[in-house]
N, C-alpha and C positions, 0 to 999 in steps of 0.2 A: 577393633576397629583403626586406621591410622586417620589420627585426625586429619585434615589437608588447610594448610591456613589462607587465603584470601590478602591478594597480596591490594596493598594499598593502594586507592586512586583520592584522588586532594582534588577536588576541583569547589576549592574556597579560597580561589588564586585573591576574589575583590577584597576578603576580609585580611590577609596576611599573603603573602609571594616568597617564597623560600630565593635565597642571596643568591644574586651568580659565582661562579666561581671567583669572575674579579673582585668581585668587594669585598667577600670571606679574605681576599686576597691584601684588598686594600685594608680592611679591619687593622690585622695580624697585624699590618707593616706596621699602623699609626702605635697598636699596640708594645708594638718593641721599640717603637721609639720616643714612648712616649715623655712629654714632659707642659705645663700649662701652658699655652702660647700667651697668657699675659706676664709669664713671668722675664727680665731683663734679663736675663744670662742667656748664655751661646745656645744651651739646650730648649730652653722657654724661645728662643729668637730661628730657631730651626722650625721648631714646632708651628709659630705665629703665618713663618712660610711656607709651614703644609696648606697650614687651615685657610689660609690665603687663595693658594693654588685653585684648590677645590671646589673654596666661596667660586673663582672666577670660571669656575665647570661646572658647575651647576650651572649658572647666571646664562652660561654660553648657550648651555640645552634647553631654556627654555629661550633663547634668545629679545634678553633681558639685557638692559641695558644701564639700569637704576642699581637701588640700594636691594642685597641680600642680605636679612637677616637668619640667621642659624638658631635654631627653636628645636624642640625635641620630639615633633613630630605636626603635622594638621592642625591638631585640637590648642595645642596652643598656637600656633600661628592664627586661627582662626580666631583664638579668643585675644591676641594682643592689636588685630585688626578691631573686632568687637567693642574690646572695652574701651580704648586707648587711640579708636581716631577724633582728631578733633570736631570732625561731622555731626553736627546737631542733635540728629534724631538714627535712628534704627531699622532701614527698611527688612525683610528678609521670602524670599518664598516658602507655603506652607508646608515644603517638599525637601527641607534643607535636610541634613543632618544632626544628630541630636546636640551635639557639640556643637552648635551656629543657637542654637534654641535654647543651649544651658548659657553661651555669654552673651546672645544677645539682649536679657533681660524682658523689660517690658515692649518689643522692638515689635514693629506693628507691618499686618503679616499680607503679604501678597498670596491672594489664589490662582490656585492654576488649572490649566483642563482635563478636560477627561485619560488624558495621554500623562499627566502630572509636570505640566511646559506652561511656562511663563509670555504673553501676551505679549510684546513689545509695548505696542499699540496700548495697553490698558494700566501702565504702570501707575497712570498718575504723576502726583505731585511730589516727586524724586527729591526739588529743590533742599540742600545740604542737606540734605541725609546721604549716609551711608547702607549702599542696597545688597545686599547678599545672596549669590543665586551659586547653585553649584551645577557645575557643569555638566559632569553625569551620575547621576541619582546614582548613589551608590545600593540600594535596593532594587532599582527598575532596569539599569546601564541607560534611562531618556537621558534619551541629549539636549540639554537648554538651545535655542537659536543663541546664542552667547554675544554673537557677533552686533547680532541685529540689538538685543538687552542693549547691552554693553555703550551702544548706539547712541540710543534714547535714553538709557541714565546722564551720559555723557549731554545730550542736549537739551535735557530738563537739569543741569544743573549740581548733581548728585555726583556721588564716587562712589565706586562697586568695588565688590571684592568677590572675588571669586573660590572657590571649592574646585582647585583642579587635582586631590589628592588620588581622583581613580583615573585620569587622563595620563598616556604618554606625555613623555618630554615632548615639546615643540615650543612653533613663536607665535602661532596663535593670536594667543595672547599678547604679548609684548608692546603695543601701542594699543589695545586696548583696555584694559585695566589698572584702575590705580591698585587693587594689591592682590595679591595670588597666593593663595596655602596651600605646599607641598608637600608629602611627605614621603623618606625614603623605601619605607619596609612596602609600600604599595607594588613600589618599583623593580625591587629585587634589591633595593640594599637592607642594612640593618632595623628593627625595630629603637626606638626610643631615638630617633632625630627628622630634623626635616627646616622649613624654610618660611620664610614670610617675602615675598617678591613687593618694595616696597618704590611705587615711581616716585615718591618727595617724602623722605623723613619728619618733617616737615607737619607732614599730615597725622603727625603723632605723638601721643603724650609721652616725653622717656620718662625714662623709671630707675636711670641711673643704674652700674656696672658696666659687663661687656659690652657686646655690637654695637658699639656707638655711641653707648650708655641707655641700648633701648628695648636690651631682655641682660638679667643678672644670670651669673653663672658660668662656671666655670665653662670653655666651650670645649660640647665631643668631639675630641678632633681625631681617632678610630672611628667615629660613626658618620663623622663629613666625607670623610674619605672612601667610603663602604657609600654612601650618597651618591657621589661624585660618579665613580667608577661604575655603579651599575648603569646610571642615565646612558653610557658610552657605551651601552650594551642595546642593539633594536631589537625591540617587540614585536612575534610577529603576528598575520592578521590571520585574526580568526572569522573571518564573517561568514565564509563557507559553510565550517564546523557550527557553527552556532546556526545558523540560518538549516543545515542539518537536523542539532535538535531541536527547532522551532518546525518543521516540519512534521517531524517522530509524534513529538508531543500532545499539537494537532488529532494526527490522524486517532492516537489512540487517547482520546477523548477527551484530552486536556485544553486548557487556556492559555495560551502565551501571552503575560502582561504587557499593552502597548504595540501591541503587534506590527499596528499599522506609520509606526514612528522611527525616525531617526534614533538608531539604539548602541553602546559601545559594544562593537562586536563581541565581544568575550564576554560579554555580563549578560546572561539570561534571567527572567523570573516566570517561575510557575504553578498554577493552578490545576490541583488534579482533586474537581468537583467531589464531595464528600468523605473530601481522606484527609484529615488534620495536621498540618504542618509537622505536628511532633512527634505522630505518628508514622509520617511519612521519614522522616530523616532517623526513626529506628531503624526502621524495615533496610532503609542505603548503605548504614553505619554498618547493620550487623554485613553485611556485603563489602564492606574493607572502601564506601563510597563514603567520601565531607562532602558533602554537600549544607548550607542554612537554611536560616529562615529569617530574611530579616538580612539589616544589618549587622557583627557583628558588634557591637555596640549597647544590638539591643534585640539580637536576636536571645538570651536568656528569661526578657521579660515575659511578663503573662500578659503585656496590652497589648493590643491587636495596634500593626503598623500605622503610624501617621500617614506614612507618605501613602496608602493603601486608600486612609479614610478620606486623605486628602484628595484623591481622583476618585470618587464620590460610588466607591468601594462598599457591601456594604460589614460591620463585624463579622459574622458567621466567614465568608468569602476570604476577605484578609487573613485569615485561621488558615486556610488552603494552600497557601502558598510558599515553593523554595525559593532559594535562588546559587545559580547553578553559574560558575566563573571559573573562565580558563586564562592560560601562565604559559610563560615560556615551555615547561615539558606539557600541554596535556599535548595528545596525538588523534587521531582520524580512532584508532583502538580505541581512547580512552572516551573518545564521543560516541562508539556504537556498543561499548561495556552500558554507558548510564542508560541511554533509551534502552537496552534489554533491558535492566536494570525497572528503569522503570513502567515498562508495559509490565511483568510482573513483580508489584507494586498494583498496579492498576488490576491487572487481573485477579490476584489474592483479594483484593479489596471489591470487584465486581463492577468493577469498570470499565474496564477493557473494552474498544473501540474499534483497532483493529489490527 
């Protein structure tokens, strides 16, 4: 009997998404003309000029009129802000990415509501504090009321660090955040590069070296060029696709996480009651479908999701949730294929409802 291979279907774009053709070409160009941007000779000066042009393009994509420090990605950007900010205190929400929880040390923790949102009216005393909030949660897709949070932090005498790694480029944070962490590989750029947008570098303790003395190490010119090129490519609106998936999951006996609040159009988290996430992932993978359980940085952990636990979910329930995330290549047919796979898994485990 002939073996028929299943065409792969990638629905884990929130973990990382393929490079755009423009980003691939930009990286290739950067590698072909590589020189150390800190070198004083002609090749180094040419590399520096290309680096600064790309830095300006990244700033423009976010409407940012202040400093842009080039980093190895959002995790490093977050660590720089959290560990070297001049603020006396650190406050983080209970649903932050593991990178924030690690770098935040003994930070004070903000509770969230059942949907995983921070209530701007209940921030408490933020004077002299750096407050870290992930704009779009990487596990659930829930979006924070970031403008209202920013206003409350500013009025309370604090500074705001926004993890914007999951969000498309845009100027919404240009006038409200003090620090913004962004990542290239979440937006169609190469891995290993990102940026920390900084309103005023005087809010950071310098470390010496490159990046105006705030981040040592030779700049990744090919990566930065790829990052800038990727940001210039518009991202599709997946709202209708995610709404279709939400509806199908409900009809099939599943639970849509945080269904009634504003969420990222390309990220959905779904619980299949009675079926472990690990079992679901295996069954989907056998059909060539790649999804995840929680954020990529924690999906291999046996620990229950701290995000869902902070939202009031039981430990057992957290272990039955998978994340589905769309990207530039995701089509309506892809969503229908996943819906059919979801129903097949539910039926095979006796959970099919519709």
